[in-house]
C-alpha positions, -999 to 999 in steps of 0.1 A, spaced: -309 19 -106 -348 20 -111 -367 50 -99 -375 47 -61 -409 48 -45 -417 81 -28 -409 77 9 -386 46 3 -359 44 28 -324 31 19 -290 27 36 -260 44 22 -223 45 31 -217 80 20 -220 113 40 -246 132 19 -281 127 8 -282 125 -32 -304 150 -50 -342 139 -45 -334 123 -12 -331 134 24 -315 122 55 -339 103 80 -330 128 108 -365 140 118 -363 173 99 -395 192 92 -404 196 56 -432 219 39 -463 201 31 -468 223 0 -434 215 -13 -437 177 -7 -474 171 -11 -470 135 -24 -446 124 5 -470 141 29 -500 121 15 -481 89 21 -466 95 57 -487 124 70 -476 134 106 -467 99 117 -430 113 126 -442 147 136 -450 181 123 -481 203 127 -502 188 97 -509 223 85 -476 237 72 -452 210 81 -445 173 85 -414 155 97 -393 127 82 -386 96 102 -357 101 127 -333 71 126 -304 90 143 -292 65 170 -322 42 163 -326 8 150 -356 3 127 -380 -24 135 -409 -38 115 -446 -27 125 -469 -52 138 -466 -81 164 -443 -110 162 -448 -142 178 -443 -135 217 -433 -98 210 -449 -66 216 -471 -48 192 -455 -19 174 -473 7 153 -457 27 125 -438 57 139 -437 45 175 -403 50 194 -390 26 220 -359 17 237 -331 35 256 -295 40 250 -287 38 287 -303 21 317 -300 22 355 -310 -10 371 -327 -10 403 -327 -36 432 -358 -53 417 -341 -60 385 -311 -78 399 -312 -115 405 -319 -123 441 -287 -129 460 -270 -119 493 -237 -111 507 -236 -124 542 -206 -117 563 -196 -149 581 -174 -152 611 -162 -179 635 -167 -177 672 -134 -195 676 -103 -174 685 -81 -164 655 -53 -187 648 -39 -174 615 -29 -141 603 -42 -145 567 -78 -146 554 -68 -173 529 -90 -203 537 -103 -186 568 -129 -164 582 -129 -136 608 -121 -149 642 -126 -139 678 -96 -117 689 -81 -119 724 -106 -93 736 -135 -117 726 -149 -97 697 -145 -101 659 -127 -69 654 -92 -56 646 -70 -57 678 -48 -28 688 -19 -41 667 -42 -35 635 -39 -70 622 -71 -91 621 -74 -125 636 -87 -153 614 -99 -187 624 -91 -217 603 -120 -237 585 -156 -229 581 -177 -201 598 -201 -210 624 -223 -178 626 -234 -149 603 -230 -114 613 -259 -88 611 -268 -76 576 -258 -42 587 -222 -54 589 -218 -50 552 -227 -15 536 -241 -8 502 -217 0 473 -222 12 437 -228 46 422 -264 41 408 -253 54 375 -269 44 341 -248 19 318 -248 18 281 -274 -3 265 -265 -3 230 -260 -34 208 -229 -36 187 -234 -13 158 -220 4 127 -231 39 117 -244 43 83 -268 69 68 -305 63 63 -320 84 34 -356 87 23 -367 93 -13 -385 127 -17 -396 121 -53 -402 91 -75 -431 67 -81 -461 70 -59 -467 36 -45 -500 18 -54 -517 -2 -26 -527 -30 -49 
């Protein structure tokens, strides 16, 4: 294998960084110890720029090319984005409703199968004293108030991770200083 460029990043399937390489885990390095690498990446990924600089942190991250693709956002080198979990709010859901339909006819069946809530003998669409709901056959002819149905859900975030395979990213600490031309 040819000598790598300083700062070159590679994928590896083993669990250690070879000699002359380091994991892309955001660790801080001494500028005085790795001057050539600091001259290439500076504090793009962190560090104080006086004593230390940081390596890229690709832990739980997917690399993306800098720049702007057709119809895509513009990304600058070192920019972070995305989230491992997302909580959707009402404005992000497709517009829909959950009306509660009832019939003004007296209930004629004891099962909701192919029926809707019907009026009980007392004249209201509610459970009679025996605890069994009355259902009317056929289609509904009125919609109850929206307050007849309550909210549900825990408002908890859900995983937002694409299918993935964990491997290690390593960066070369030494090697050939890349030429720009």
